[in-house]
Every structure is written in structure tokens, then in C-alpha cells.
C-alpha distance (Angstrom), angle and dihedral (degrees) to the residues before:
residue distance angle dihedral
X1 . . .
X2 3.80 . .
X3 3.78 120.5 .
X4 3.77 112.0 172.1
X5 3.85 109.8 -60.3
X6 3.81 92.3 -14.2
X7 3.78 130.2 77.9
X8 3.81 127.8 -163.0
X9 3.76 132.2 -153.4
X10 3.79 119.6 -161.4
X11 3.75 123.2 -164.8
X12 3.82 129.0 -169.2
X13 3.85 131.0 -163.7
X14 3.85 110.7 -113.0
X15 3.70 90.1 -148.1
X16 3.89 97.0 57.6
X17 3.75 128.5 65.5
X18 3.73 118.5 -73.8
X19 3.84 112.5 -85.0
X20 3.85 113.8 -101.0
X21 3.79 94.5 -124.6
X22 3.80 134.1 113.0
X23 3.76 100.6 -97.6
X24 3.78 91.7 -164.8
X25 3.79 89.8 61.7
X26 3.83 97.8 33.6
X27 3.83 109.1 27.7
X28 3.76 115.9 -165.2
X29 3.70 140.3 -174.1
X30 3.76 127.6 -132.9
X31 3.82 122.4 -125.8
X32 3.74 102.3 -144.1
X33 3.81 104.4 -141.0
X34 3.83 114.5 -158.2
X35 3.75 94.0 -149.8
X36 3.89 136.1 35.4
X37 3.77 116.7 -104.1
X38 3.72 137.6 12.2
X39 3.87 103.2 -47.9
X40 3.70 126.5 152.9
X41 3.86 92.0 -98.4
X42 3.81 94.8 54.0
X43 3.86 93.7 43.0
X44 3.91 88.5 50.9
X45 3.79 89.2 49.6
X46 3.84 92.1 49.6
X47 3.84 91.5 47.6
X48 3.84 91.7 45.8
X49 3.87 91.8 52.6
X50 3.78 92.8 48.7
X51 3.80 92.9 49.0
X52 3.83 95.6 44.0
X53 3.90 87.8 51.7
X54 3.78 86.2 56.7
X55 3.77 93.5 -135.1
X56 3.78 121.8 179.9
X57 3.92 97.1 -146.8
X58 3.73 143.0 3.2
X59 3.71 127.6 -139.9
X60 3.73 115.3 -153.6
X61 3.75 107.7 -160.8
X62 3.76 98.1 176.8
X63 3.79 107.1 33.3
X64 3.79 104.5 170.3
X65 3.80 115.0 29.8
X66 3.80 123.3 138.9
X67 3.78 128.6 -65.8
X68 3.75 91.3 -79.0
X69 3.87 90.6 70.9
X70 3.86 116.7 86.1
X71 3.81 102.0 -135.9
X72 3.84 112.1 154.2
X73 3.78 129.0 -170.8
X74 3.80 100.7 -93.9
X75 3.76 95.7 -178.1
X76 3.82 97.4 75.3
X77 3.83 98.1 39.9
X78 3.86 109.1 21.8
X79 3.83 112.0 71.8
X80 3.88 95.7 -171.6
X81 3.86 129.9 87.2
X82 3.79 117.2 -69.5
X83 3.90 124.5 -155.8
X84 3.69 121.2 -172.5
X85 3.85 133.2 -168.3
X86 3.81 109.7 -137.7
X87 3.76 117.4 -152.5
X88 3.78 100.6 172.3
X89 3.72 146.9 -47.8
X90 3.77 96.9 -125.7
X91 3.82 96.3 135.6
X92 3.79 91.9 52.6
X93 3.85 92.8 45.3
X94 3.79 91.5 49.5
X95 3.84 105.3 30.1
X96 3.78 93.0 154.7
X97 3.76 88.2 66.7
X98 3.73 104.2 33.7
X99 3.91 108.4 23.2
X100 3.76 101.6 48.8
X101 3.88 95.6 110.5
X102 3.78 108.1 75.4
X103 3.81 91.7 -141.5
X104 3.82 93.4 53.2
X105 3.76 92.3 45.5
X106 3.94 90.5 50.3
X107 3.71 90.9 49.6
X108 3.83 91.8 46.4
X109 3.76 94.5 48.5
X110 3.73 91.7 49.7
X111 3.66 93.9 51.9
X112 3.73 91.6 43.6
X113 3.82 87.9 60.8
X114 3.87 85.3 64.5
X115 3.85 89.2 62.1
X116 3.71 94.1 46.3
X117 3.79 93.4 47.9
X118 3.82 98.4 39.0
X119 3.80 120.6 117.2
X120 3.79 92.2 -128.0
X121 3.80 138.1 1.9
X122 3.91 130.5 -149.0
X123 3.73 111.3 -157.0
X124 3.89 119.4 -158.9
X125 3.82 91.1 -144.3
X126 3.59 142.2 18.3
X127 3.65 89.6 -114.5
X128 3.77 92.4 57.9
X129 3.78 90.1 46.9
X130 3.86 90.8 53.9
X131 3.72 90.8 45.9
X132 3.76 90.5 56.2
X133 3.71 92.5 47.1
X134 3.83 92.5 48.6
X135 3.72 103.2 36.1
X136 3.85 103.8 30.9
X137 3.81 96.5 31.7
X138 3.71 89.5 -122.0
X139 3.89 113.7 173.1
X140 3.79 111.3 -113.8
X141 3.69 89.0 -128.2
X142 3.78 92.8 58.2
X143 3.95 94.4 58.6
X144 3.66 133.6 52.3
X145 3.84 132.2 -173.6
X146 3.77 109.0 -119.5
X147 3.85 95.4 171.4
X148 3.83 121.3 -138.5
X149 3.77 125.2 -72.8
X150 3.84 122.7 -115.7
X151 3.74 124.9 -139.4
X152 3.75 115.4 -115.3
X153 3.87 93.1 -115.4
X154 3.81 90.4 71.4
X155 3.83 114.9 86.5
X156 3.72 138.9 174.2
X157 3.85 118.5 -80.8
X158 3.77 108.8 -101.5
X159 3.84 114.6 -125.5
X160 3.84 93.2 -114.8
X161 3.92 87.9 55.7
X162 3.84 96.7 48.4
X163 3.81 96.9 88.4
X164 3.85 92.0 51.1
X165 3.87 91.0 49.8
X166 3.84 92.3 48.0
X167 3.75 89.7 56.3
X168 3.81 92.4 50.1
X169 3.87 90.6 53.3
X170 3.80 92.0 44.4
X171 3.82 93.4 59.2
């Protein structure tokens, strides 16, 4: 996709549901992974695709995910800029609940390295931003709070509805 002097290439995982974006406005290509999940073959295929496209940077919008997501360690293989959206550090903050399984912990720690080594991070909340600064030693200049988006079906509470909503939250 060309926008002024910049061009964008979007890629989707053929093993995941189709992205919920307008393909006529933002065309994308599928990376056809031979195996389910984030194994070494799939990760190498993703890295090879990005390198052969000669991209300047990669944005990783969903950096953790389960084992079905292909999210390689870009830092040791990908020489370009990497940007990551950070949702939270809940597994790291509560490892006794989320990181008991050694395979899950290994995958999480490997993907966490992407956050630590990224060129820049976008946090969806100030709480997530502060957690990255405190628990990952991320420089405050390297991470910004972008807040979360809100779907268009949400709207402001009308003044005549305010009292009824206050009652709901008081209960």
C-alpha cells in the first residue's frame, strides 16, 4: 500500500482467522505456514518473507499470543527496526498462575525478549507503560502510552441516563 513517500506491506497468518480489516483499502498477503504454531520452520519462513520484502521496520501488533501465533525473536535475526504494541505483563507479574508450564514459560520469556530489545514500544495504558519501565527496565523515552481504541458502537452517556448508570455502578 502506497501512502505518499511510504509504502506498507501487510502479512497475515493463513492458519488464523482472516484479519478484520478492509482488504480493498489495506491489501495483505498471506504467509502460508506449513505447520500450526510458532515452530522454527514457521518462524524462519516469516523472517525470510520479511527480509526478502526488504522492509525497513516491522510492527508487531500482538506480541504474545498463544502457541498458534508465529512470533519469532526478531532481535537476533532481523536487522531492521522493530516496534511492538504492549498490552500487559500479567504473566510476568503473576508467574505462579500463568507460567507454571515450562513450555509456556519458555515461549513467554522468548517473546518477552522482543519487547526488551525492540526499538520502540507502544503501551495500551499508562499502567502497562509503567510496568515495562519498572519490570523490564525499559527507558521511559522508548515507550509511549497510546491508550486503547474504542469501537464505534460505544457512545457517551446521555445526561438523562446518568442517574440510572450511577445506580448500576453503586450496586
